[in-house]
NUVO-506815 format. One record per atom (N, C-alpha, C, CB): x, y, z. Coordinates in steps of 0.2 Angstrom, whole numbers, plus 5000, padded with zeros to 4 digits. Atoms other than C-alpha are relative to their C-alpha. Glycine has a CB too. Example, Ala and Ser with C-alpha at 12.3 -4.5 7.8 and 13.67 -1.06 7.14 Angstrom:
2
500449945000;506249785039;500450065000;499550005006;499649944999;506849955036;499650055003;500250024993;
REM end
This chain:
109
499950074996;495051104957;500050005007;500649974998;500049984993;494651084975;500649975003;499449975004;499550034995;495751034990;500049935002;500050045005;500150074998;496150864994;499850005008;500749954999;500350014993;495350795011;500650015005;499749935000;499649974996;496350885024;500349955006;499750065004;499950034995;496250755038;500649954998;499449975002;499350055002;497850625039;499649944997;500649975006;500250065003;497650485027;500449945003;500250004993;499850064996;497950305035;500049954995;499649995008;500150065003;498450155027;499849955003;500749984997;500350064996;497550005032;500249934995;499050015001;499950085003;498049815029;499449975003;500649965003;500650044999;496349725028;500249924999;499450044995;499950085002;497249555025;499949965007;500849984996;499950044995;497249495043;499149985002;500450045007;500750014998;495149505043;499949974992;499550085001;500150025006;495249415026;499550044995;499849955000;500349955004;494549565016;500249974993;500250085001;499850025008;494449484998;500050044996;499749954997;500049955004;493949624989;500450064999;499550015000;499549944999;494949754996;500549995005;499550065002;499550024995;496549695005;500350065003;500549964997;499749954997;497149865007;499650074998;500850014997;500549945001;496350045009;500350055003;499449995003;499749944997;496750215013;499450045002;500650044995;500649964997;495550305025;500350055004;499649965004;499849934996;495450465035;499550005005;499950084996;500649984995;494350515051;499950074999;500149995008;500449935001;493250665046;499650015006;499450004994;500449984994;492450755061;499349984999;500150085001;500750024999;490650675064;500049944995;499550044998;500050055005;491150535052;500449945003;500250024993;499650064997;491750355059;500849994995;499549914999;499450015005;493050335043;499850024993;500249935000;500149985006;493050405026;500449974995;499950064998;499650035004;493750305012;500450044994;499749944997;499749955005;495050395001;500249954994;500650045003;499850065006;495550224991;500049945002;500850014997;500150075000;495050054990;500449964994;499349985000;499750045006;496349944982;499749934998;500749985002;500450065002;495449804973;500549955000;499750004995;499650065000;496049634973;499949984993;499849945006;499950015006;496649604956;500649944999;500350064996;499450065001;497549434951;500650024997;499749934995;499449975004;498649524938;500550055004;499750054995;499649954996;499349634952;500349975006;499750065004;499750044995;500549544965;499850045006;500749994999;500349974994;500049584983;500550045002;499849955007;499549964998;501649674986;499950064996;500749964998;500249945004;501149794972;499450045003;499949984992;500749974997;499449824979;500250045007;499549945001;499849974993;500149854997;500450064998;500549955003;499749945001;501349974989;499750064997;500649974997;500549955002;500150074980;499650045005;499549964996;500549974994;498950094995;500550045005;499649955005;499549974996;500650145005;500250074997;500849955000;499849935003;501050284992;499350055000;500449984991;500649965000;499250344991;499950035007;499549974998;500049974994;499250365010;500550055002;500149955004;499649954998;500750465010;500050064995;500749965000;500049945005;500250584995;500050065002;499649994996;500049934999;499750735004;500750015004;499450025004;499350004998;501350715014;500650034995;500149945004;499549985007;502350714998;499850064997;499949954995;500149945003;501450854992;500250065004;499350004998;499849944997;501750965006;500850015001;499749995006;499350005001;503650925006;500350034993;500149935000;499849975008;503850964987;499850085001;499549954993;500249925001;502851134990;500650035005;499250025003;499549974995;504051165005;500750004996;500249955008;499450005003;505651124995;500050054995;500249934996;500049945004;505151244982;500050065003;499549994995;500049944997;504851374994;500850025002;499550015007;499249994998;506651355000;500650004995;500149945004;499550005005;507651314985;499950024993;500249954998;500249985007;506851394970;500350075000;499250014999;499649935002;507751554962;499550055002;500350004992;500549944998;506951714969;500450074997;499950005008;499849935002;507151894963;500350035007;499450044997;499849984993;508251964976;499750085002;501050005000;500349944999;507352144975;499349995004;499950044994;500750004998;505652074980;499949935004;499450004993;500050064997;506051894986;499449954996;500050005008;500750035003;504551834974;500549934995;499550064995;499650045004;505051674964;500050024993;499849945000;500049995008;505751694946;499549964996;500849994998;500450045005;504751634932;500249935000;499950034993;499950085001;504651434928;500750004995;499249964995;499450005005;505951454914;500750025004;499850044994;499449984997;507251534926;500149965006;499950075002;499850064994;507251384939;500549954997;499349965003;499650065002;508451244939;499549954998;500449985005;500550055002;507651084931;499749965006;500449954995;500250054993;507550994949;499350055003;500749995007;500549974997;506351134954;499450014995;500150075003;500450005005;505451144937;499649945000;500350014994;500250074999;505150954939;499550005006;500549955000;500450014994;504350984957;499450044998;500450035006;500549955001;503251134951;499549964994;500250074998;500650055004;502551004936;499749965004;500349964995;500450064996;502150874949;499550045004;500549965005;500449964996;501351014960;499350014994;500450065003;500549985005;500251064945;499649934998;500350034993;500450075001;499850884941;499649985005;500549934999;500450014995;499150854957;499450045001;500450015005;500649965000;498051004955;499650004994;500250065000;500450005006;497450954939;500150064994;499449995002;499749945004;498351104930;500449984993;500650055005;
REM end
């Protein structure tokens, strides 16, 4: 599986411009491109506006959240004192196992 788009993901509130189809979106600025859309939050009547906005904000924060979880694992996971390598998954606390599961999910594993 490939790596996510490295450029900063930005939440966009398109409601001031009356964008009826995509009231919220997540974009990034790639070199040589004005903007690339990561996600367009469709206007769906069954989903309240507050949820659509929250979904877009969560998507925009995803790369930062992934980086923080990976950093936490590096700091807090159980390590072998002889070589400083991480102990196997089964030798980790439940919180670290959950974090490892979430990272694997983001990578399609």
